[in-house]
C-alpha positions as CSV (number, residue, x, y, z in Angstrom):
1,X,9.6,105.1,-21.7
2,X,8.6,107.5,-18.9
3,X,5.0,108.4,-18.4
4,X,4.1,112.1,-18.5
5,X,0.9,113.9,-17.7
6,X,1.3,116.3,-20.6
7,X,-1.4,115.9,-23.2
8,X,-0.3,115.4,-26.8
9,X,-0.4,118.5,-29.0
10,X,-3.3,118.7,-31.3
11,X,-2.9,119.7,-34.9
12,X,-4.5,123.0,-35.9
13,X,-7.9,122.4,-37.5
14,X,-9.3,125.4,-39.3
15,X,-12.8,124.0,-39.2
16,X,-12.8,123.8,-35.4
17,X,-11.4,127.4,-35.2
18,X,-14.2,128.6,-37.5
19,X,-16.8,126.8,-35.5
20,X,-15.7,128.5,-32.3
21,X,-15.9,132.1,-33.7
22,X,-19.0,134.2,-33.0
23,X,-21.4,134.4,-35.8
24,X,-23.1,137.7,-36.7
25,X,-26.8,137.3,-37.1
26,X,-27.9,139.5,-40.0
27,X,-31.2,140.3,-41.6
28,X,-30.8,137.3,-44.0
29,X,-30.8,134.8,-41.1
30,X,-33.6,132.4,-40.5
31,X,-35.7,133.4,-37.5
32,X,-35.6,136.5,-35.2
33,X,-32.2,137.9,-34.2
34,X,-31.4,137.4,-30.5
35,X,-30.5,140.5,-28.5
36,X,-27.5,140.3,-26.2
37,X,-28.4,140.9,-22.5
38,X,-25.2,142.9,-22.1
39,X,-26.2,145.2,-25.0
40,X,-29.7,145.6,-23.6
41,X,-28.2,146.6,-20.2
42,X,-25.8,149.1,-21.8
43,X,-28.7,150.7,-23.7
44,X,-30.9,150.9,-20.6
45,X,-28.1,152.5,-18.6
46,X,-27.4,154.9,-21.3
47,X,-31.1,155.9,-21.5
48,X,-31.3,156.3,-17.7
49,X,-28.1,158.3,-17.4
50,X,-28.8,160.6,-20.3
51,X,-32.3,161.5,-18.9
52,X,-30.8,163.5,-16.0
53,X,-27.9,165.8,-17.0
54,X,-25.2,165.9,-14.3
55,X,-25.3,168.9,-12.0
56,X,-22.0,170.9,-12.0
57,X,-20.5,172.5,-8.9
58,X,-20.1,176.2,-8.8
59,X,-16.5,177.6,-8.5
60,X,-17.2,178.5,-4.9
61,X,-18.4,175.0,-4.0
62,X,-15.4,173.5,-5.7
63,X,-13.0,175.8,-4.0
64,X,-14.6,175.1,-0.6
65,X,-14.4,171.4,-1.2
66,X,-10.7,171.5,-2.1
67,X,-9.8,173.7,0.9
68,X,-11.7,171.5,3.4
69,X,-10.4,168.2,1.9
70,X,-6.7,169.3,1.5
71,X,-6.8,171.2,4.8
72,X,-8.1,168.2,6.6
73,X,-5.4,166.0,5.1
74,X,-2.6,168.4,6.1
75,X,-4.0,168.8,9.6
76,X,-4.2,165.0,10.0
77,X,-0.7,164.5,8.7
78,X,0.6,167.2,11.0
79,X,-1.1,165.6,14.0
80,X,0.4,162.2,13.1
81,X,3.9,163.7,12.6
82,X,3.6,165.7,15.9
83,X,2.6,162.5,17.7
84,X,5.7,160.7,16.4
85,X,8.0,163.2,18.0
């Protein structure tokens, strides 16, 4: 019989699957509930970002930004195309 490196298939064990699932810690649990560091970071970021409402650009500033950005792009593209010829 030829040797293979493949591991044998394991049979499905529902007890092992249940043991690997996360367990929700409720108020009826023994001891204090542990807070997830990720949730704490999300809450802190939410608090910091909501403290300062974002400043909106005026219509004039937005129009100026679009004109400068798009105009600069088309000028640069024109210069590149002119340099190719």
